[in-house]
N, C-alpha and C positions, 0 to 999 in steps of 0.2 A: 504494499499499501504505500502510498504517498507520504510523505510527512514536510512536514513545515520547513525543515532543513533543506527537504531535497527540490522543492517548487525553490527557494529563494535561491538553490543552487544552480538551476536552470539559466542559458543563457535571452535574451528578453526575445529574439525571434523564436525560441522552441518556444517558449511559456506561455507567449500571446498567442503560438499557434497549437496551442495543447487548449489554452482556456475555449478559443475560434472553433474548435471541434466541440469541447464538451457543451458550451451553449447551444448549440444545435440539435446535440443530441441531447439534452435537456430539454429539448423547444419542443425536439418529437414525442419523447415520453409522456411531456403535457397533455400533447393533444392528443396522445392515445393512436401514432401512427403506429399500422405493422404492414408490412413490414417495417423496421426503421430505418431510413437509407437518409439519407444529408449528403448536399452536392459535392464532389470534391470542389469546383470554382464556383463561389458564393456570387450570386449577381450583385447585391451589396457588400463590399469589401469594409470588415470592422476597423481591423488597426493596420493604419498604415504602415509599421513595421514591416509588413507581412507581401503586401505591394506596393511599393514608394512607386513603382512605373508599370503601365501597361504595356509594356512590350512582352514576344511571344517567349520568352526566354523569360523575365519576371512570373509574366504567367505557369509557367511550366515548374520554374522553382515554388512560386504559391503552392499550386496543386499536390508538390512534392512535398512542401514542412505541412498539408492536413494530412495527409495519406500517412505518412510516418509519428503524427502527433495520438493516432486513431493506433496504429498496433503499441505507440508507448503503454497508451491505457490499456490493451487489452495484456499486456506483459503485467501491469502492476493488476490485473485481479478484475480491472473497473466492467471490462468490455471482453466478449468471448463471440469465436465465428465472421471474424473481422473479414471481408471478403469485397474485391473490388468489381465494380457491378458496371459492366458495358451496356452502353445505348444504342449502341451502333452508329450513333452520331460522332462530332470530332470528342478528342480525347479529352476536353475540359466538361463536355457535359456527362460524365461518369459520374459514377454513386456509388459510396462507401456504403456499405450494408455493415449492419453491429446488430448485435444483441448483448442486452445491459442483464446479468445476471440477479445484481442485487440492488432496486432503484435507491432504495434510504442511501446505501453507500456514493454508488453513484450522485445522488443529491447532495449528499455533503461534501464531495470532491468539488463540486460544481460553489458550492460557498466560500471552501478556502482559494479555489483560484480567484475568485473576484478579492478575496481580503489580501492575498498576494496582490492583486492587480491595482487597489489600493496603495500598500503601500512602494510602489514601482511608481507608479502615477498621482502623486497624492494632490486633489485639488483637480485635475485634470478631469476633461469630458468625458461620461465612460460610457459605449455604446449603446444607442437606444432601444434595442430590442427587447422584445419580451423578455427570453430568459433571460438573459442580463439584469435586468430591471429585478422580475422580481429574486433574482440571488442576492442582491443588492440589498433589499428591504429585508432580505431572512437575514442575513448576515448583522444589519445594526439591530435584528432583534437579537441574535443570540446575545451580541453585546449588550444591551438596554439595562438590565437589571447588573450586572458590573456598574458602569454609570451610572442610576441611581443610587448605587452604594457607596460611590465614591462623592456625589455629589451631597453624601447626609454629614458632615466633619469638613470644617472651613478655619481656619485660621483664628486666634483672639477671637473667638466668639459673635463671630460674624454670621448672620441668616445665612443657614443650608437651604439646598431643597427637597422636601419630605414626598413623596409616594403612596398621597393617601386616599385616592381615588381618580374617575378617568380621565376628569382633565388635565392632573397632574400627570399621565401618562402621557394625552396629547401634548401637553406644553413640550415636555422632553424629547418625544419622538419628533414631533414636526421639528424642533431643532437641530436633530439627529438625519433627519432627511437631508436638511438644509445645506450637509457635506457631502452628500451622492448626487443629486437631483439639481437641476438650473433650476425648475418651474414646478415648487410645490403651493398648491392652491387648498387653503386649508377651509373647512364649514361651509364649503358649496350645499345648492339646493340638490337632495337627488330627486328624482320622478317620484311621485305618490305611487302610493300602494297601500291596499284594504283602502285607500280612504284617508290613508295618512301620506304625510310629505315629513323627509326626515334629513338632517344635514349628513352632509359624506364628510368624514374626519379627514380626510385629507383626498387630493388628485392628480397625479404626478401627471402634469397635464400630455407631454411629449413623449410619453409613453403610454398614455391609456392604460393606469395601473391607478384603482381605489383603494387606498388604505384604511381600515377600519377598526378603530381599536376600543378593547373592553378589558376589564379587571374585575376579579373576583372578588371577592364582597359574602360578608354573611345574608343564606338564603339564597346563595345566585348559587345553585345547583349547578350540574355535567345538563343536566336537561333543559333546564332554562338558556345557559347560555350554547346549547345547542338550537334551541328554538330560537333564538334572539338572532344568531346568526341565518340561519336558513331564512329569515327574514329577509334580511341584507341581502341574501344572495338572490334574491326574488325579486326582490325595487334594483335591485342593482342594470338585473337582464334589462332590465328598462332605460340603460342609462348608456347614452348614445358616445360619450366619451371613456367609456369602462371594457374594456377587453378581457381584462381580468382584476380579481378580487382579491388582497392577502388580508388577513382576517389576524391580527395579533392577540393573542388574550395573554396579559399579563396577571400571573398567576405566583405571587412572591411568598407569599404562605402554605402553597400547595393543597388548597381547598379542594380543589378537583382532585375526584375520587380513580379515574381513568381517563387524563388528558392523551394520550395513545390512540385510544379511541375516538377523543373528540378530533383530533388534527383529522386522523384515517377516515371517517364520516366524512367532515367538511372539507375535506380536498376532495377535489375534483373537476371534470370537463363537464357541462351542460349548456348548449341551446349558447353557442358561441361565448361563453364565458368560464375562462380559468378561474377555480377557487383556490387555495392554500389557506390552510390554517394552521398556526402555530400557538404552542403553549410555551411559556417562557418562563420564569427558568426553570430547568430541567430538573427534576428530580436526582 
């Protein structure tokens, strides 16, 4: 498996080829594509370092880097049955067919790759496609509890930030989102559902992602959290600016009895809306 140290040791070109391919595969997983095929040559190149010029030799090199990245992921155990699929057209139109034996493990390495991307290019614009955006949101949610604990203490008895309710969660997560996304729009109105209209916590406009937050409290059981999130999913299906919904449930006291089941039940692709639910911190 790929450790953080191993990721850091990769040269930029190889690292971004690995991230590029992993994001394509994650996108295929999110949308349930079978067989799982990714292009050898992307129509829109995410990272200029991989294709600095559109000459035939550079395009061949770009394709070669993506193929080698898929092979690397296979050697590390994240992929199996990596095969070259010739379409019978130009060589650049070929596809890479892969199998993912452990989707949860693959998803974890995608998040690790986005963390390393931020370390290498702090403050720079990241790719705006859906897999990249969802991975970056998850990265921030993974870090949320550590940041919240850090903000509890300040020097010389200065006022500190205590996360006591959902509004505090929104306040801190909104600031964290601003570090990774260029256009974060808080508290926009969503379409009405069942006669009610609600506010979107955060709309990442360029990426067409909505981020919804919850915080557990006394009386808010697993089933009630689930019911609220199901309502959110139904409402956002009607929101034209939303291709994906990321539901972040902050559970600092581990009140939820079956957080893994909640994540699994409410993470799906339905009616052209990708939904991912994450409960943090992990037990």
